[in-house]
N, C-alpha and C positions, 0 to 999 in steps of 0.2 A: 664349613659347610659340607653338605652331604650330597648335594646335586649341582649340576651345571647351573651357572648363573641364568635365570630369569633376566629377560632384558632388563636390566638393573636400571636403566634409563627410566623404565615404567613407574618405578618407585620412587627413585631418588632423583633423577636428572629432569624427571617431568614437571617437578615444582621449579625448576631453574629454566623452565622453556623460553622464559622471557628474554633470555640472551644467548647466544649461540658463538662460542668461540672458535668454530669451525669456520664461518662464515664472516666472522669479523664484525657481528652485529652487537651492539652495545645496548639495545633498548632493553627494558625490562619491564614484567608487569608489575605494577602498584600494589603493595599488600594493602590490607583494609586499614583506613586511617585511624579505627578506633582500636586497633592493637597495640599495645604497649606493655610487657610483662611487668607485673606489680613488682616493685622494689628497686628497679632500674632508677640512677638518677638522671634528672633532666638533662645535663649536658651532655649525658652518656647514650643516651637514646637514639637508635636509628633502626630502619628497617632491616639492618642485618641480623637482628634477633627474632624477627619475624621468620627469614629465610633459613635460619639455623635452626630454629625449632622445627619447622617443616622438614628440613633435611635429615635431621636425625629421626625424626618419625618415620621418614621413609626407608632408613637403615634398619630401624628396629622390626618394620613391616617385612622386609625382605628376610631379616634373621629368623623371623617366626615362622614364616614360610618353608625355610630351610632347617625346622626344627633346632636350631642354635638357641638352646634356652640362655645360655649365659649372656651371650653378644646381644640376643634380644633385650634382655634385663638391663644391660648396660647402656644401649642405646636410647631405651625407652627413659631411663633414669636422666640421662643427659637432656633429652627433650624436656622432661618434666622440671629439671633445674633452671633452663632456660626460661620456659614459661613462668617459673616462681621468682623470675627477676635474678637468678644467680649468674654470675659471669663465668663462662663455660670456655676453657681453652683447649686448643689440640691437645690429643692425649700425647702425654710424655713417655718418652722411650723406654724409660725403666719401668713401665707398667705392663709391660708385655714382653715375652721371651722373642725376642727377633734373631733370625738366623744372623750368623755370623757374616755371611756375604753380603746381607741387605741392611746391615746396621748403619754403616756409614752414610750411605745413599739416604736413607731415612732421616738421618740425624741433619744432614746438609738442607734435606727439603723442608724440615721444620723450622730451622732457623730462617729460610729464606719467607717461609710463609709469616713468621713472627715479625720479621723486620718490615713487610708488606702491611702487617696490620699496625705496626708502631708508627709508620707513615701515614696514616690515616685512612687506608683502603677500606674499612669497615664501613665509614662516612660516606666516602666518595663512589664506591662501588658494592654496595652491602651484597647484592645478589651472588655475583662470581665469587667475593671473600667468603661468604657462608658456604658456598658449594667446594671452595678450596679446603676450608677446615672439615666438612663432613666426609670429602673424599680422601683427605689425608688419614683420618680415622678409618674408613672403610680400607685405605691400603695397608695402614698397621695390623688391623684385624686379620684380613686375609694373609699377609706375610708372615704372622705368627703361627698360623695354620700351615702355610707353605707347602700345600699338595696340590692346589688348582691354580696353576699358572695362568689361564684365561682371567680368572676372576681377580687375580693380583694385577694382571695387566690393566684391566678395565678400571679399577679402581685409580691405579697409578697414572693412566693416560689422562683420566678425567680432573685428577689433582692438577697435574702440570698444564692443561688446558687452561683452567681457571686460574693458576698461578699466573700464566703468561698475561693475562688481562689485569692482575692487579700489582704485580710487581714493578717496582721503580725501574725506570728506562734510563739508559746513559744518558748524560747532557754535558755539554761543553759549555753552558752558560753559568756564570758565578752565582752561587746562592747566597742569600743574606743569611750572615753568620748569626746562629742564634745558641744561648747556653743550654746544652743538653746534659742531664746527668750523667755521669759516667757509670756504664753497664759493667757491673761486675760479674765474674763467672757464676754460671748457673749451675747447681749440683742436678737438676733434672736434665742436662745434656752429659752427664757423665754415664759412662757405659755401667751397667749394673754389676757387680761382682759376681762370680759364678758359685753362688748359694743356692740351697735347696730348702727355703723357707715354706711354710705353710701353703699349698696350692702351687707350689712351683713360683709364685709371683713375688713381687715386692709389693711391700705394704703402702697404702694408699696415702697421697698428700692432702692437706687441707690448707683452705685459705679462709680467714675471717675477714669481711669488708666492714668499712666504717663509712658514716655518713662524712660529708664534707667538715672539716675542722672539729670533727666529734672524736672521742675515746670511748663511749660507753658502748657497751654490748647490745644489739639489737636482738629481736627475738629469733631472726634468722643466724646470727652469731652465736647464741646459746644452744641451738640446734646442732649446730657444727660442731661446738664445743663437746657435745653429748656423742656425736658420731666419733668423734677423736676418742674419747673415754671408751667406747666399744671397739674400736680398733686396737687401742693399748691392750685391752684384756685378750684379744684374740693373738694379737702378733708378739705380745709381751718384748716391746723393744728394750735395749740398754739404754737410750736416750730419746727424749721427745725435744727436738730443737724449734725453738720459736724465733722468728725474726720479724721484727716490726717496720713497717714503712710508711710514708706519706706521699702524696704528689708533689707536684713542683710549685704549688701556689702557696705564697709564703717565705719567708727569710729562713735561710738554711738553719740557723741556730733554733728558731722556733720548731722546724720540723724536726730537728732531733730530739726535742723534749716531747713532741706531740708522739712520736713513734715509740718513745721510751713509755708513756703513759697507757699507749695501745696495747703494747707486748705484756705490759705489767697486768693490765685487766684482763687478757686472755690467760696469762699465768695463774691469776687468782680465780679465774673461773674453772680452770681444769684442776686447780686443788680442790676446789669445792665439789666438782664431779667425782673426785676420787683418784685422781692421778698423783701419785706420790712425788712430792716437791723435789726429792733428790734425784728423780730422772728426768727434770725439765731444765735445758740450757736456753738462756735468752740472750738475744742482742737486738739492739735498736740501731736502725740504718738511716734513719731518716729519708731524704730524696734521693740518695745514693745509688738505690738498685731499683729502679722504676721496672714496671712489669710492661709498660708501653712508653716508650720516648716520646717526649713531648717537649715545647719550647717552655722557658722558665715562665712560672707564673700562670701554668694551665691547670686548671681542675680535671682531675681523671679519677673515676671511680675504681678502675683497675688497680691504680696505684697505692690507693687507701686500704691497707691491707696488713694482716699478719701471717706469714706463713707458717706451716706446721709441718715438720719432716718427723717420722719416725726412722731410728737409727737402729736397726738390728745388732 
């Protein structure tokens, strides 16, 4: 950013005016009942996506006013992906060049945010959940630039205010025991190696989503595969790593097979798109590594996926 923040709340937090973490108020403005991004599955829809869409539009407008072309394009694209029914997560740390002194704090903050999401905050508290995600991405963007401390502090402050509303509170009551899939370490939390790839950034990561109990590629999935092919041409990775996943609905052994069919179909799609087969490495993880923790038997679109990573 090249100028001091305009009152950032005018563009971003104005939309979240329905709740106030300062005053402890939890009421929120209801989104239009007719708003539902095309492509979201019924069990996953909530007004969270409405607030997220508007929040990213606010960030994009702010960056446009400050002539930050790259981040205006990034936040505009994230808003459009939400509006198109794509599941958009908080930015991963390896997608920006975060200064050494700030990396660990951001890593812990993202973990806390994802934990709140996994415990259902999107459904229970959609507006503050969306603000927390938007302000985390804002904090990441300002921290990468690392020359306007006021802007960093504003984004960071508003992130933690929203997180305080949605984060799980300590309790002494015994909770009913439910089977939850074991969460394995995620490569997205690893600190990026100090390399100097194209544009001094890490290659993008991609996710192909599937309908419930399906393994076929949708039009959206095919579009994502074409994006992967373009990224492979640009970044020239040594390996393209695919991992197939399911949600926790159904039996373990069935989900192992379903994740295998999903990752195989993505593999075949990439080969047809022109990605060399000898560059692709695949694994099927069934329900063992959910993107969102849920009780056994729960349908969840974020978990029905194939993740695609480019390894340089």
